[in-house]
FITI-919769 format. One line per field, with one value per residue (C-alpha): residue number from 1; residue in three letters; x, y, z. Coordinates in Angstrom, 2 decimals, always signed. Each point is the difference from the previous one (the first is absolute). Layout:
N
nr: (NUM | ...)
rest: (ALA | ...)
c1: (X | ...)
c2: (Y | ...)
c3: (Z | ...)
This chain:
410
nr: (1 | 2 | 3 | 4 | 5 | 6 | 7 | 8 | 9 | 10 | 11 | 12 | 13 | 14 | 15 | 16 | 17 | 18 | 19 | 20 | 21 | 22 | 23 | 24 | 25 | 26 | 27 | 28 | 29 | 30 | 31 | 32 | 33 | 34 | 35 | 36 | 37 | 38 | 39 | 40 | 41 | 42 | 43 | 44 | 45 | 46 | 47 | 48 | 49 | 50 | 51 | 52 | 53 | 54 | 55 | 56 | 57 | 58 | 59 | 60 | 61 | 62 | 63 | 64 | 65 | 66 | 67 | 68 | 69 | 70 | 71 | 72 | 73 | 74 | 75 | 76 | 77 | 78 | 79 | 80 | 81 | 82 | 83 | 84 | 85 | 86 | 87 | 88 | 89 | 90 | 91 | 92 | 93 | 94 | 95 | 96 | 97 | 98 | 99 | 100 | 101 | 102 | 103 | 104 | 105 | 106 | 107 | 108 | 109 | 110 | 111 | 112 | 113 | 114 | 115 | 116 | 117 | 118 | 119 | 120 | 121 | 122 | 123 | 124 | 125 | 126 | 127 | 128 | 129 | 130 | 131 | 132 | 133 | 134 | 135 | 136 | 137 | 138 | 139 | 140 | 141 | 142 | 143 | 144 | 145 | 146 | 147 | 148 | 149 | 150 | 151 | 152 | 153 | 154 | 155 | 156 | 157 | 158 | 159 | 160 | 161 | 162 | 163 | 164 | 165 | 166 | 167 | 168 | 169 | 170 | 171 | 172 | 173 | 174 | 175 | 176 | 177 | 178 | 179 | 180 | 181 | 182 | 183 | 184 | 185 | 186 | 187 | 188 | 189 | 190 | 191 | 192 | 193 | 194 | 195 | 196 | 197 | 198 | 199 | 200 | 201 | 202 | 203 | 204 | 205 | 206 | 207 | 208 | 209 | 210 | 211 | 212 | 213 | 214 | 215 | 216 | 217 | 218 | 219 | 220 | 221 | 222 | 223 | 224 | 225 | 226 | 227 | 228 | 229 | 230 | 231 | 232 | 233 | 234 | 235 | 236 | 237 | 238 | 239 | 240 | 241 | 242 | 243 | 244 | 245 | 246 | 247 | 248 | 249 | 250 | 251 | 252 | 253 | 254 | 255 | 256 | 257 | 258 | 259 | 260 | 261 | 262 | 263 | 264 | 265 | 266 | 267 | 268 | 269 | 270 | 271 | 272 | 273 | 274 | 275 | 276 | 277 | 278 | 279 | 280 | 281 | 282 | 283 | 284 | 285 | 286 | 287 | 288 | 289 | 290 | 291 | 292 | 293 | 294 | 295 | 296 | 297 | 298 | 299 | 300 | 301 | 302 | 303 | 304 | 305 | 306 | 307 | 308 | 309 | 310 | 311 | 312 | 313 | 314 | 315 | 316 | 317 | 318 | 319 | 320 | 321 | 322 | 323 | 324 | 325 | 326 | 327 | 328 | 329 | 330 | 331 | 332 | 333 | 334 | 335 | 336 | 337 | 338 | 339 | 340 | 341 | 342 | 343 | 344 | 345 | 346 | 347 | 348 | 349 | 350 | 351 | 352 | 353 | 354 | 355 | 356 | 357 | 358 | 359 | 360 | 361 | 362 | 363 | 364 | 365 | 366 | 367 | 368 | 369 | 370 | 371 | 372 | 373 | 374 | 375 | 376 | 377 | 378 | 379 | 380 | 381 | 382 | 383 | 384 | 385 | 386 | 387 | 388 | 389 | 390 | 391 | 392 | 393 | 394 | 395 | 396 | 397 | 398 | 399 | 400 | 401 | 402 | 403 | 404 | 405 | 406 | 407 | 408 | 409 | 410)
rest: (MET | SER | PHE | ASP | ARG | ASN | ALA | LEU | GLU | SER | LEU | ARG | ILE | GLU | ARG | ALA | ALA | GLU | SER | GLU | GLU | THR | GLY | SER | SER | ASN | VAL | PHE | LYS | TRP | LEU | ILE | GLY | ALA | VAL | LEU | LEU | LEU | ALA | VAL | ILE | ALA | GLY | ALA | TYR | ALA | LEU | LEU | ARG | ASP | ASN | ALA | VAL | ALA | VAL | GLU | THR | THR | SER | ALA | VAL | ALA | ALA | THR | SER | GLY | SER | ILE | SER | ALA | ALA | VAL | LEU | ASN | ALA | SER | GLY | TYR | VAL | VAL | ALA | ARG | ARG | GLN | ALA | THR | VAL | SER | SER | LYS | VAL | THR | GLY | LYS | VAL | ALA | GLU | VAL | LEU | ILE | GLU | GLU | GLY | MET | THR | VAL | LYS | GLN | GLY | GLN | LEU | LEU | ALA | ARG | LEU | ASP | ASP | THR | THR | THR | ARG | PRO | VAL | GLN | ALA | LEU | ALA | LEU | ARG | GLN | LEU | GLU | ALA | ALA | ARG | LYS | ASN | LEU | GLU | GLU | VAL | ASP | VAL | ARG | LEU | ALA | GLU | ALA | GLN | ARG | THR | LEU | ARG | ARG | ASN | GLU | LYS | LEU | ARG | ALA | ASP | LYS | LEU | ILE | SER | GLU | ALA | GLN | LEU | ASP | THR | ALA | GLN | SER | GLU | ALA | ALA | ALA | LEU | ALA | ALA | ARG | LEU | GLU | ALA | LEU | LYS | SER | GLU | ALA | ALA | VAL | ALA | GLU | ALA | THR | VAL | ARG | VAL | ARG | ASN | GLN | ASP | ILE | GLU | ASP | LEU | LEU | VAL | ARG | ALA | PRO | PHE | ASP | GLY | VAL | VAL | VAL | SER | LYS | ASP | ALA | GLN | PRO | GLY | GLU | MET | ILE | SER | PRO | MET | SER | ALA | GLY | GLY | GLY | PHE | THR | ARG | THR | GLY | ILE | ALA | THR | ILE | VAL | ASP | MET | ASP | SER | ARG | GLU | ILE | GLU | VAL | ASP | VAL | ASN | GLU | ALA | PHE | ILE | ASN | ARG | VAL | SER | SER | ALA | GLN | HIS | THR | GLU | ALA | VAL | LEU | ASP | ALA | TYR | PRO | ASP | TRP | THR | ILE | PRO | SER | HIS | VAL | ILE | ASN | ILE | VAL | PRO | THR | ALA | ASP | ARG | GLN | LYS | ALA | THR | VAL | ARG | VAL | ARG | ILE | GLY | PHE | ASP | ALA | LEU | ASP | PRO | ARG | ILE | LEU | PRO | ASP | MET | GLY | VAL | LYS | VAL | SER | PHE | LEU | ASP | ASP | ALA | ALA | LYS | ASP | ASP | LYS | LEU | VAL | ALA | ALA | ARG | PRO | SER | VAL | ARG | LEU | PRO | ALA | ALA | ALA | VAL | PHE | LYS | GLU | GLY | ASP | THR | SER | TYR | VAL | TRP | ARG | VAL | ASN | GLY | LYS | HIS | ALA | GLU | ARG | VAL | ALA | VAL | SER | THR | GLY | GLY | GLU | ARG | ASN | GLY | GLN | ILE | GLU | VAL | LEU | SER | GLY | ILE | ASN | GLY | GLY | ASP | THR | VAL | ILE | VAL | LYS | PRO | VAL | ALA | GLY | LEU | ALA | GLU | GLY | ILE | GLY | VAL | LYS | THR | THR | SER)
c1: (-0.01 | +1.29 | -0.41 | -0.92 | +2.54 | -2.11 | -2.92 | +2.15 | +1.38 | -3.54 | -0.64 | +2.86 | -1.03 | +1.78 | +1.23 | -0.02 | -3.71 | -0.77 | +1.87 | -1.98 | -3.30 | +1.09 | +0.99 | -3.39 | -1.80 | +1.97 | -0.83 | -3.67 | +0.04 | +1.67 | -2.74 | -2.74 | +1.67 | +0.25 | -3.71 | -0.97 | +2.15 | -1.64 | -3.41 | +0.89 | +1.24 | -3.11 | -2.25 | +1.81 | -0.25 | -3.64 | -0.51 | +1.89 | -1.81 | -3.45 | +0.97 | +0.12 | -2.94 | -2.28 | -0.56 | -1.72 | +2.30 | -0.04 | +2.55 | +0.61 | -0.95 | +2.29 | -1.90 | +1.80 | -3.03 | -0.18 | -1.41 | -3.52 | -1.95 | -3.07 | -3.28 | -2.82 | -2.66 | -0.28 | -2.72 | -0.82 | -1.31 | +0.36 | +1.97 | -2.38 | +0.22 | -1.58 | -0.35 | -1.50 | -2.78 | -1.94 | +0.09 | -3.11 | -1.28 | -2.25 | -2.49 | -1.47 | +1.57 | +1.79 | +3.69 | +1.98 | +3.59 | +1.67 | +3.60 | +1.04 | +0.94 | +0.28 | +3.25 | +0.40 | +1.15 | -2.14 | +0.20 | -2.72 | -1.96 | +1.39 | -2.47 | -1.27 | -2.77 | -2.19 | -3.74 | -1.68 | -0.50 | -1.77 | -3.18 | +1.66 | +2.36 | -2.75 | -1.78 | +3.18 | +0.54 | -3.60 | +0.63 | +3.18 | -1.98 | -2.69 | +2.69 | +1.57 | -3.34 | -0.77 | +3.35 | -0.62 | -3.46 | +1.63 | +2.54 | -2.72 | -2.10 | +3.01 | +0.81 | -3.59 | -0.12 | +3.16 | -1.63 | -3.21 | +1.91 | +1.81 | -3.30 | -1.51 | +2.85 | -0.41 | -3.77 | +0.52 | +2.20 | -2.48 | -2.85 | +1.94 | +0.26 | -3.73 | +0.86 | -2.03 | -3.22 | -0.37 | -1.50 | +3.10 | +2.13 | -2.27 | +0.24 | +3.85 | -0.05 | -2.38 | +2.13 | +3.12 | -1.75 | -1.45 | +3.26 | +1.69 | -2.67 | +0.43 | +3.78 | -0.51 | -2.36 | +2.51 | +2.72 | -2.23 | -0.55 | +3.76 | +0.62 | -2.62 | +1.64 | +3.39 | -1.41 | -1.62 | +3.43 | +1.58 | -2.70 | +0.58 | +3.75 | -0.61 | -2.17 | +2.96 | +2.36 | -2.40 | +0.52 | +3.73 | +0.67 | +3.01 | +1.96 | -1.11 | +3.39 | +3.41 | -0.15 | +0.16 | -2.67 | -0.96 | -3.15 | -1.08 | -3.87 | -1.15 | +0.83 | -0.66 | -3.57 | -1.54 | -2.53 | +1.12 | -2.06 | +0.72 | -3.14 | -1.01 | -2.30 | -0.71 | +0.35 | +3.24 | +0.68 | +1.13 | +3.29 | +0.30 | +3.75 | +2.90 | +2.82 | +0.99 | +3.02 | +1.88 | +2.23 | +2.94 | +1.38 | -3.08 | +0.57 | -0.43 | -1.23 | -3.33 | -0.36 | -2.90 | +1.14 | -2.11 | -1.50 | +1.26 | +3.57 | -0.35 | +1.59 | +3.35 | -0.13 | +0.89 | +0.44 | +3.48 | +0.85 | +2.72 | -1.10 | +1.46 | -1.95 | +0.61 | -1.74 | -1.48 | +1.69 | +3.46 | +0.08 | +3.78 | -0.28 | -0.65 | -1.29 | +0.33 | -3.21 | -1.93 | -3.54 | -1.70 | -3.09 | -2.69 | -3.43 | -2.19 | -2.81 | -0.46 | -1.76 | -2.66 | -0.45 | +3.71 | +1.03 | +3.00 | +1.48 | +1.64 | +3.61 | +1.81 | +3.69 | +2.48 | +3.12 | +3.28 | +1.06 | -2.00 | +1.22 | -1.22 | -0.55 | -2.71 | -3.28 | -3.57 | -2.17 | +3.01 | -0.41 | +2.32 | +0.77 | +0.88 | +1.85 | -0.49 | +3.26 | +0.63 | +1.57 | +1.17 | +2.05 | +1.24 | +1.30 | +1.74 | +1.53 | +0.33 | +1.88 | +3.01 | -0.36 | +1.75 | +0.98 | -2.13 | -1.58 | -3.63 | -1.26 | -3.39 | -0.94 | -0.25 | +3.76 | +0.92 | -0.15 | +0.16 | +1.34 | -0.59 | +1.40 | +2.20 | -1.03 | +1.66 | -0.31 | +1.07 | +2.43 | +0.94 | +3.74 | +0.79 | -1.96 | -0.30 | -2.08 | +1.52 | -1.70 | +0.77 | -1.05 | -1.55 | -1.26 | -3.36 | -1.88 | -3.64 | -2.43 | -2.72 | -2.03 | +1.65 | +3.52 | +2.47 | +3.13 | +3.29 | +2.59 | +3.03 | +1.02 | -0.65 | +0.52 | -2.10 | -0.03 | +0.56 | -2.22 | -2.03 | -2.47 | -3.57 | -1.78 | +1.27 | +0.03 | +0.47 | +3.64 | +1.44 | +3.27 | +3.34 | +2.12 | -2.69 | -0.16 | -2.81 | -1.52 | -2.02 | -3.49 | -0.17)
c2: (+0.01 | +3.36 | +3.08 | +3.39 | +2.26 | +3.09 | -1.47 | -0.82 | +3.53 | +1.44 | -1.90 | +1.67 | +2.37 | +3.37 | +0.58 | +3.79 | +0.16 | -2.26 | +2.30 | +3.10 | -1.84 | -0.97 | +3.62 | +1.40 | -2.59 | +1.02 | +3.72 | -0.86 | -2.04 | +2.88 | +2.38 | -2.38 | -0.27 | +3.78 | +0.45 | -2.70 | +1.61 | +3.38 | -1.59 | -1.66 | +3.30 | +1.91 | -2.63 | +0.02 | +3.83 | -0.06 | -2.64 | +2.00 | +3.23 | -1.68 | -1.21 | +3.71 | +0.88 | +2.83 | +2.53 | +3.37 | +2.62 | +3.64 | +2.59 | +1.14 | +3.71 | +2.15 | +1.91 | +2.60 | +1.87 | -2.13 | -3.35 | -1.16 | +0.47 | -2.07 | +1.46 | +0.13 | +0.19 | -0.33 | +1.60 | +0.58 | +3.22 | +2.46 | +3.12 | +2.98 | +3.71 | +2.18 | +2.80 | -0.72 | +1.57 | -0.58 | +3.51 | +1.31 | +3.33 | +2.30 | +0.24 | -2.26 | +0.40 | -1.59 | -0.84 | +2.11 | -1.03 | -2.43 | +0.96 | -2.97 | -3.71 | -2.86 | +0.15 | +3.79 | +1.95 | +3.14 | +3.03 | +1.62 | +2.36 | -1.51 | -0.05 | -3.54 | +0.60 | +2.64 | -0.13 | +1.57 | +3.79 | +0.92 | +0.94 | +1.53 | +2.34 | +2.10 | +0.33 | +1.24 | +2.49 | +1.34 | +0.51 | +1.94 | +2.27 | +0.65 | +0.95 | +2.38 | +1.64 | +0.47 | +1.60 | +2.40 | +0.97 | +0.49 | +2.37 | +1.99 | +0.48 | +0.95 | +2.75 | +1.27 | -0.03 | +2.09 | +2.56 | +0.03 | +0.63 | +2.96 | +1.38 | -0.41 | +1.97 | +2.83 | +0.14 | +0.07 | +3.14 | +1.61 | -0.77 | +1.58 | +3.12 | -0.44 | -0.19 | -3.17 | -1.37 | -2.65 | -2.33 | +0.11 | -0.86 | -2.93 | -1.31 | +0.06 | -1.84 | -2.59 | -0.58 | -0.53 | -2.38 | -2.04 | -0.40 | -1.02 | -2.69 | -1.11 | -0.26 | -2.27 | -2.21 | -0.27 | -0.88 | -2.86 | -1.10 | +0.09 | -2.13 | -2.54 | +0.00 | -0.67 | -2.85 | -1.39 | +0.04 | -1.83 | -2.67 | -0.41 | -0.19 | -2.73 | -1.83 | -0.02 | -1.09 | -2.80 | -1.41 | -0.57 | -3.13 | +0.40 | -2.32 | +0.43 | -1.10 | -1.33 | -3.57 | -2.61 | -0.72 | -3.68 | +0.02 | +2.06 | -0.23 | +2.35 | +0.87 | +3.07 | +0.07 | -1.81 | +1.62 | +0.41 | +0.95 | +0.28 | -1.99 | -3.38 | +0.92 | -1.18 | -3.71 | -1.45 | +2.81 | +2.57 | -0.24 | +1.11 | +0.45 | +1.05 | -1.82 | -1.64 | +1.59 | -1.68 | +1.86 | -2.45 | +1.64 | -1.27 | -3.74 | -2.27 | -3.51 | -1.04 | -3.45 | -1.69 | -1.63 | -2.61 | +1.63 | -2.88 | +1.08 | +3.76 | +0.12 | -0.80 | +3.20 | +3.42 | +3.50 | +0.68 | -3.72 | -1.11 | -2.16 | -1.50 | -0.17 | -2.34 | +0.81 | -2.99 | +1.38 | +0.06 | -2.95 | +0.43 | +3.68 | +0.80 | +3.56 | +1.63 | +1.53 | +0.93 | +0.21 | +3.37 | -0.76 | -2.49 | +1.06 | +0.05 | -2.19 | -3.65 | -1.71 | -2.21 | -2.10 | -0.82 | +0.33 | +2.12 | +3.37 | +2.20 | +1.07 | +2.70 | -0.52 | +2.54 | -0.59 | +1.24 | +1.01 | +0.06 | -1.69 | +0.27 | -3.69 | +0.23 | +0.47 | +0.49 | -3.11 | -2.33 | -3.05 | +0.05 | -2.21 | +1.72 | -1.35 | +1.77 | -0.16 | -0.37 | +3.44 | -1.14 | -2.81 | +2.29 | +2.51 | -2.72 | -2.19 | +2.06 | +3.00 | -0.84 | -1.26 | -3.24 | -1.36 | -2.97 | -1.54 | -0.93 | -3.20 | -1.57 | -2.04 | -3.10 | +0.18 | -0.55 | -3.59 | -1.34 | -3.15 | -0.01 | +3.30 | +0.57 | +2.22 | -0.40 | +0.90 | -1.65 | +2.26 | -0.50 | +0.05 | -0.12 | -2.93 | -1.91 | +0.38 | +0.50 | +0.03 | +3.16 | +0.43 | +3.54 | +1.94 | +1.73 | +3.00 | +0.97 | -1.00 | +2.13 | +0.02 | -3.23 | +1.42 | -1.20 | +1.84 | -1.94 | +1.51 | -2.21 | -2.82 | +1.57 | +3.32 | +2.29 | -1.19 | -3.72 | -2.43 | -2.36 | -2.69 | +1.02 | -3.38 | -3.45 | -2.61 | -3.75 | -1.08 | +3.30 | -0.74 | +1.55 | +0.42 | -1.18 | +1.62 | +2.47 | +1.95 | +3.09 | +0.74 | +3.67)
c3: (+0.00 | -0.89 | +2.25 | -1.19 | +1.72 | -0.76 | +1.88 | +2.97 | +0.15 | +0.06 | +3.25 | +1.85 | +2.99 | +0.14 | +3.58 | -0.33 | -0.83 | +2.95 | +2.39 | -1.25 | +0.65 | +3.49 | +0.87 | -1.09 | +2.12 | +3.15 | -0.48 | -0.32 | +3.21 | +1.90 | -1.11 | +1.13 | +3.36 | +0.43 | -0.83 | +2.50 | +2.72 | -0.58 | +0.20 | +3.35 | +1.40 | -1.13 | +1.54 | +3.25 | +0.13 | -0.73 | +2.66 | +2.55 | -0.95 | +0.28 | +3.49 | +1.19 | +2.23 | -1.34 | +2.78 | +0.43 | +1.33 | +1.24 | +1.01 | +3.53 | +0.35 | +2.17 | +2.71 | +2.10 | +1.42 | +3.16 | +0.79 | -0.55 | +3.19 | +0.64 | -1.18 | +2.50 | -2.69 | -3.79 | -2.12 | -3.63 | -1.58 | -2.80 | -0.80 | -0.14 | -0.61 | +2.63 | -2.44 | -3.45 | -2.00 | -3.12 | -1.49 | -1.79 | -1.37 | +2.00 | -2.86 | -2.63 | -3.40 | -2.94 | +0.33 | -2.50 | +1.02 | +2.39 | +0.88 | +2.17 | -0.33 | +2.44 | +1.99 | -0.41 | +3.04 | +0.59 | +2.26 | +1.97 | -2.24 | -3.23 | -2.87 | -0.75 | -2.51 | -1.67 | -0.67 | -3.09 | +0.51 | -3.21 | +1.96 | +3.04 | -1.79 | -1.66 | +3.33 | +1.57 | -2.82 | +0.44 | +3.71 | -0.82 | -2.33 | +2.56 | +2.53 | -2.50 | -0.74 | +3.74 | +0.54 | -2.98 | +1.43 | +3.32 | -1.50 | -1.84 | +3.11 | +2.03 | -2.46 | -0.07 | +3.86 | +0.18 | -2.38 | +2.00 | +3.22 | -1.56 | -1.28 | +3.50 | +1.61 | -2.43 | +0.48 | +3.78 | -0.35 | -2.41 | +2.36 | +2.85 | -2.11 | -0.90 | -3.73 | -0.59 | +1.48 | +2.64 | -2.62 | -2.16 | +3.08 | +0.85 | -3.65 | +0.22 | +3.31 | -1.34 | -3.12 | +2.11 | +2.35 | -2.80 | -1.72 | +3.32 | +0.49 | -3.61 | +0.56 | +3.01 | -2.02 | -2.81 | +2.52 | +1.19 | -3.61 | -0.71 | +3.09 | -1.24 | -3.36 | +1.61 | +2.07 | -3.20 | -1.69 | +2.98 | -0.23 | -3.74 | +0.55 | +2.60 | -2.49 | -2.38 | +2.81 | +0.90 | -3.49 | +0.88 | +2.05 | +2.23 | +2.35 | +3.63 | +1.36 | -1.07 | -1.10 | -2.76 | -2.53 | +0.34 | -2.16 | -3.02 | -0.03 | -2.80 | -3.63 | -2.12 | -1.23 | +2.94 | +2.35 | +3.66 | +3.00 | +3.72 | +0.55 | -1.48 | -2.83 | -3.53 | +0.66 | -1.23 | -2.51 | +2.58 | +1.87 | +3.57 | +0.12 | -2.08 | +1.80 | +3.33 | +1.74 | +2.90 | +2.40 | +0.03 | +3.22 | +1.84 | -0.69 | +3.00 | +0.92 | +1.31 | +1.63 | +1.78 | +3.22 | +1.73 | +3.09 | +2.13 | -0.73 | -0.03 | +3.49 | -1.71 | -2.03 | +1.39 | -1.44 | -1.47 | +0.17 | -2.43 | -2.87 | -3.15 | -3.27 | -2.97 | -3.28 | -1.84 | -3.09 | +1.68 | +2.45 | +0.65 | +0.99 | +3.64 | +0.56 | +3.43 | +1.17 | +3.11 | +1.37 | -0.55 | +2.02 | +0.73 | -1.32 | +3.09 | -1.29 | -0.84 | -2.91 | +1.67 | -3.14 | -0.47 | +3.64 | -1.00 | +0.85 | -2.63 | +0.57 | -1.97 | -0.62 | -1.42 | -1.94 | +1.56 | -3.49 | -3.16 | -3.24 | -3.57 | -0.15 | +2.67 | -1.93 | +1.23 | +0.31 | +0.11 | +2.30 | +3.00 | +3.02 | +3.28 | +2.98 | +3.33 | +1.89 | +3.72 | +0.81 | +3.41 | -1.52 | -2.66 | +2.51 | +2.05 | -2.67 | -3.18 | +1.26 | -2.14 | -3.47 | -0.88 | -3.42 | -1.10 | -2.99 | -0.70 | -1.58 | -0.68 | +3.06 | -2.26 | -0.67 | +3.67 | +1.23 | +3.57 | +1.47 | +3.72 | +1.36 | -3.09 | -2.81 | -3.39 | -3.63 | -3.25 | -1.84 | -3.64 | -0.33 | -3.71 | -1.22 | +3.30 | +3.15 | +3.44 | +3.35 | +2.06 | +3.65 | +0.69 | +2.89 | -0.52 | +1.43 | -0.35 | -2.69 | -1.62 | -3.25 | -1.17 | +0.45 | +2.55 | +1.26 | -0.23 | +2.35 | -0.95 | -2.30 | -3.38 | -1.61 | -2.20 | -3.58 | +0.84 | -1.96 | +2.19 | -0.73 | +0.84 | +0.20 | +0.98 | -2.81 | +0.02 | -0.24 | +1.29 | +1.88 | +0.76 | -3.12 | -2.40 | -3.39 | -0.40 | -2.87 | +0.75 | -1.38 | +1.18)
């Protein structure tokens, strides 16, 4: 049998090509390994991250105004303005112009609105003309009276010399007396005309609506073209006011105290107010007086409370909670202010006689022992252990322990 050498040569394997294929295979394996390693690391990170406990946190608020003394009584009420008015016109008329908007500050006597004066102006002009005519008549009679008096004096001299008759003298006297009486009547008419002008001027002034005191416009109740009246008339088509003005310097608090606890309230007693709109803002205040009557239906007594200092954020009709403080304890214990922080009462936990909080340090929770002071309105005073600005956990959650990873939700 003969062999075909060319066929045998075609079956030979080239070693260089085999080496190239082997190298490509190794690189591919390394790439697969690197991808798998990254996937394992990512999974481990996700697993560790998911093991972190989700907690609700808050920040400790520094308070240097003194400790929280115990309140002897808590009550709810509203901010009110002792001085406010719905301003109306003195007369019924159509609104021609309104010069104010809500929120505008006005001064006493400032013009707020004008009513239509197309009817009143001509009447005023007529009164002025009548006054002018009365004064002219008065001037005429005054001149004629002066002439009659001169004539009378001459006639008296002539009669003394018997140059004229007694009748002529009597006529001169009568003329002077008549003109004098006429002058007095015209003076009265002129006075009436002056009074009429004053009335017509007042009618014009009554068409101008002015601010009765310094304040802020809180409600604009009429527009140009509407009818306005100081009395309710015309059904729903007639307004009874132009605007409502509030004297912001007269803001105070009114609360209803149960009559069973009114003995805990005294005049000038220190209080602290917290507006519903600003629950973290404590406003120093004091009792103005106790209204000397009780509401038999609600069994309450009204108490007026004044702010120690007014603030633009305090608005009429805001809801407010008031804590009546024990002034005796305040004088004994709170003479010197001490630095402290305030936290929601839910953030402070107790274990026996020990109080502690959970502070967030980086991404982990740590338990910190604290000493506490008074508690009021859901806030507790922390005297030591944490500082203002520290982040603490508000509510306990399952799995919370020292050093555990946490993630905050607030």
